C-alpha positions in Angstrom: 13.8 -24.2 -18.2 10.5 -22.6 -17.0 11.1 -19.6 -14.8 8.0 -17.6 -15.2 4.3 -18.3 -15.1 1.8 -16.3 -17.2 -1.3 -15.6 -15.1 -3.6 -15.0 -18.1 -2.4 -18.0 -20.2 -1.8 -20.4 -17.3 1.5 -21.4 -19.0 5.0 -21.6 -17.7 7.7 -19.9 -19.7 11.5 -19.8 -20.0 13.1 -16.4 -19.8 13.4 -15.9 -23.6 9.7 -17.0 -24.1 8.7 -14.5 -21.4 10.5 -11.7 -23.2 8.8 -12.5 -26.5 5.5 -13.5 -25.1 3.6 -10.2 -25.8 4.9 -10.2 -29.4 4.0 -13.8 -30.1 0.5 -13.6 -28.6 -0.3 -10.0 -29.6 -1.1 -9.1 -26.0 0.4 -6.4 -23.8 -1.4 -6.8 -20.5 -0.3 -10.2 -19.3 1.3 -10.6 -15.9 4.2 -12.8 -15.2 5.4 -14.4 -11.9 8.4 -16.5 -10.9 7.7 -20.2 -10.6 9.7 -20.1 -7.3 7.4 -17.6 -5.5 6.0 -18.6 -2.2 2.6 -16.9 -3.0 0.8 -17.3 -6.3 -1.4 -14.8 -8.1 -5.0 -15.8 -8.0 -6.9 -12.7 -8.9 -6.4 -9.6 -11.0 -8.6 -6.7 -12.0 -8.1 -3.4 -13.8 -8.9 0.1 -12.5 -9.4 3.4 -14.3 -6.4 5.2 -12.8 -3.3 4.6 -10.7 -3.9 3.6 -7.1 -2.9 5.9 -4.3 -3.8 3.5 -1.5 -6.0 0.5 -0.7 -7.1 -1.4 2.4 -8.6 -4.9 2.8 -11.8 -5.1 4.9 -13.4 -8.3 6.3 -15.2 -10.4 3.8 -12.8 -9.9 1.0 -13.7 -6.2 0.3 -11.0 -3.9 -1.0 -11.3 -0.2 -0.5 -9.3 1.8 -3.1 -8.3 5.4 -3.4 -7.5 6.3 -7.0 -5.3 9.3 -8.1 -7.3 12.4 -9.0 -10.7 10.9 -8.2 -13.3 12.2 -5.7 -14.7 8.7 -5.1 -13.6 5.6 -3.3 -13.7 2.4 -5.3 -14.8 -0.8 -3.5 -14.1 -4.2 -5.1 -15.3 -7.5 -3.7 -12.7 -10.3 -4.3 -15.3 -13.0 -3.7 -18.0 -11.9 -6.3 -16.0 -9.2 -8.2 -18.6 -6.6 -7.6 -17.6 -2.9 -7.8 -19.1 0.2 -6.2 -18.1 3.9 -5.9 -18.6 6.2 -2.9 -18.5 10.0 -3.4 -16.3 11.5 -0.6 -16.2 15.2 -1.5 -12.5 15.6 -2.4 -9.6 14.0 -4.2 -8.7 10.7 -2.4 -5.2 10.2 -1.1 -4.7 7.7 1.7 -6.9 5.4 3.7 -6.9 4.2 7.4 -9.3 1.6 8.8 -11.4 2.5 11.8 -13.3 -0.7 12.2 -14.9 -3.5 10.1 -17.2 -1.1 8.3 -15.6 2.3 8.5 -12.5 4.0 7.0 -10.9 7.4 7.2 -9.9 9.0 3.8 -7.4 11.8 3.5 -8.7 14.3 0.9 -6.5 16.7 -1.0 -6.8 19.9 -3.0 -4.7 21.0 -6.0 -2.4 18.0 -5.5 -0.2 19.8 -2.9 -2.4 20.3 0.2 -4.4 17.9 2.3 -7.4 19.9 3.5 -9.8 17.4 5.2 -10.5 13.8 6.1 -13.7 12.0 5.4 -15.1 9.3 7.7 -16.9 6.9 5.5 -19.3 4.0 6.2 -18.4 1.5 3.5 -21.5 -0.7 4.0 -23.9 2.2 3.9 -21.8 3.8 1.1 -21.9 7.3 2.6 -19.7 9.9 4.3 -20.5 10.1 8.1 -18.4 13.2 8.8 -15.8 15.6 7.3 -13.0 16.9 9.5 -10.8 19.9 8.5 -7.1 19.4 8.5 -4.2 21.2 6.9 -1.1 19.3 5.8 1.4 19.9 3.0 1.8 17.0 0.7 5.4 15.5 0.6 7.2 15.4 -2.8 5.8 11.9 -3.5 2.2 13.2 -3.0 1.1 10.5 -0.6 0.4 10.9 3.1 0.8 7.7 5.2 -1.6 7.3 8.1 -3.1 4.7 10.5 -5.7 4.7 13.3 -5.3 3.2 16.7 -6.7 4.0 20.2 -9.1 6.7 18.9 -6.3 8.6 17.3 -5.0 9.2 13.8 -1.2 9.0 13.2 -0.5 11.1 10.0 2.9 11.4 8.4 3.9 14.5 6.5 7.6 15.1 5.6 9.6 14.1 8.7 6.9 14.5 11.3 4.1 12.2 12.5 1.1 14.2 13.7 -1.2 12.6 16.3 -4.7 13.9 16.4 -8.1 12.8 17.6 -11.1 12.3 15.3 -12.2 15.9 15.7 -8.9 17.1 14.2 -7.4 18.3 17.5 -3.7 17.7 17.5 -2.4 15.9 20.6 1.3 15.8 19.8 3.9 15.5 17.1 6.7 12.9 16.7 9.8 14.2 15.0 11.4 11.4 13.0 14.5 12.9 11.5 13.7 11.3 8.1 10.8 11.3 5.7 8.8 8.1 5.6 7.6 7.0 2.2 5.1 4.8 3.9 4.3 3.6 7.4 2.0 1.0 9.1 1.2 -0.1 12.6 1.4 -3.5 14.3 -1.4 -3.5 16.8 -0.2 -6.6 18.6 3.3 -5.4 19.1 2.5 -1.7 19.4 5.1 -0.8 16.8 5.3 1.6 13.9 7.1 0.5 10.8 8.4 3.2 8.4 10.2 3.1 5.0 13.1 5.4 4.7 13.2 5.5 0.9 16.4 7.6 0.5 18.4 5.2 2.7 16.6 2.1 1.6 15.8 1.1 5.2 12.9 -0.3 7.2 12.8 1.6 10.6 10.8 0.2 13.5 9.9 2.7 16.2 7.6 2.8 19.2 4.7 5.3 19.5 7.0 7.9 21.0 9.4 7.8 18.0 12.2 5.7 19.7 14.0 3.4 17.3 13.5 -0.3 18.1 15.5 -1.6 15.1 16.7 -0.7 11.6 16.8 -3.2 8.8 18.9 -2.8 5.7 19.7 -5.3 2.9 21.1 -4.9 -0.7 17.9 -6.7 -1.9 15.7 -4.0 -0.5 15.7 -2.0 -3.7 13.4 1.0 -4.3 11.0 0.2 -1.3 7.7 1.9 -1.9 4.9 0.6 0.3 4.4 -1.8 3.2 1.9 -3.8 5.2 2.0 -6.5 8.0 0.8 -10.1 7.9 -0.8 -12.2 10.6 2.5 -13.3 12.0 3.9 -9.8 12.4 6.2 -10.0 9.3 6.5 -6.8 7.4 5.8 -7.0 3.7 7.5 -4.4 1.5 6.5 -3.8 -2.1 9.6 -2.8 -4.1 10.5 -2.0 -7.6 13.4 -4.2 -8.8 14.9 -1.3 -10.8 14.2 2.3 -11.7 12.2 1.5 -14.8 9.7 -0.1 -12.5 8.9 -3.0 -14.8 9.9 -5.6 -12.3 8.4 -5.7 -8.8 8.8 -7.8 -5.7 7.5 -8.2 -2.2 10.2 -8.4 0.5 9.3 -10.1 3.8 11.1 -9.0 6.9 10.9 -10.9 10.2 9.3 -9.2 13.3 12.7 -9.0 15.0 14.3 -7.3 12.0 17.1 -9.9 11.7 16.2 -11.6 8.4 14.4 -10.9 5.1 13.5 -12.7 1.9 11.7 -12.2 -1.4 8.4 -14.0 -1.4 6.6 -12.6 -4.5 8.0 -11.3 -7.8 6.3 -9.9 -10.8 7.2 -8.8 -14.3 5.1 -6.2 -16.1 4.7 -5.5 -19.8 6.5 -2.4 -21.0 3.2 -0.6 -21.4 2.1 -1.3 -17.8 4.9 0.1 -15.8 3.8 1.3 -12.4 4.8 4.8 -11.3 2.9 4.4 -8.1 2.2 1.3 -6.0 0.2 0.0 -3.1 0.0 -3.2 -1.0 -2.4 -4.5 1.7 -2.9 -7.7 3.6 -6.2 -9.5 4.3 -6.1 -11.1 7.7 -9.0 -13.5 7.3 -7.7 -15.2 4.1 -3.9 -14.7 4.5 -3.8 -13.0 1.1 -1.7 -10.0 -0.1 
């Protein structure tokens, strides 16, 4: 019975054939997806290092921060063109300012965030550097988003709210350390992953809890994003060897959830870090 689809071969496979596929075809980089998934893989590309963060800009342009790199990578989904933009520091996380501009958190020595770069993606240049000082959490990623002329930056159990000059407006004490967070502009809500408790926590911009979502299927939640209908999409590792991945979709009211995407990676392509983003114009993850 076919249960997996091989993206590279365009074939459907039973479970045993999927397990033996790499040995039989002498390949080790093929990607497998369940035939029951609600969204199907339609594009794949390789990068030179693991991905810290990525965001989707209008027109199908992905902006990618790679680990231990001082350049942003841009990739066009439509024509598969790649470009690099020097940003003056090791890239960590990305927040979108507008259709053409992003903010990039820059780090030094893997443990301290020392500045942010405001980058014009179309012009391929840094507009401004702003000094900040934040300690990197143990998982070496600093979640952040931009709204109403302010940056919301999470470090350990605190969200720091600052303007674009680096002046701190206030701090929100969460009581837990978010592995990732994102902002729903329409509903004015912040969604956070509490990795240690395997929870999705929805809060307002003052830190008040709106709802908490838990489910046995929410295993090893890593990163999250929001689709056009306000559903939260969480990228999870199925198990601790990170060979199997899934995307868990949670309703805007926090009352239900389901798996919509699964993936099975070859042994040699296990992911130690992950990222996910949603493209509003094309409804693509």
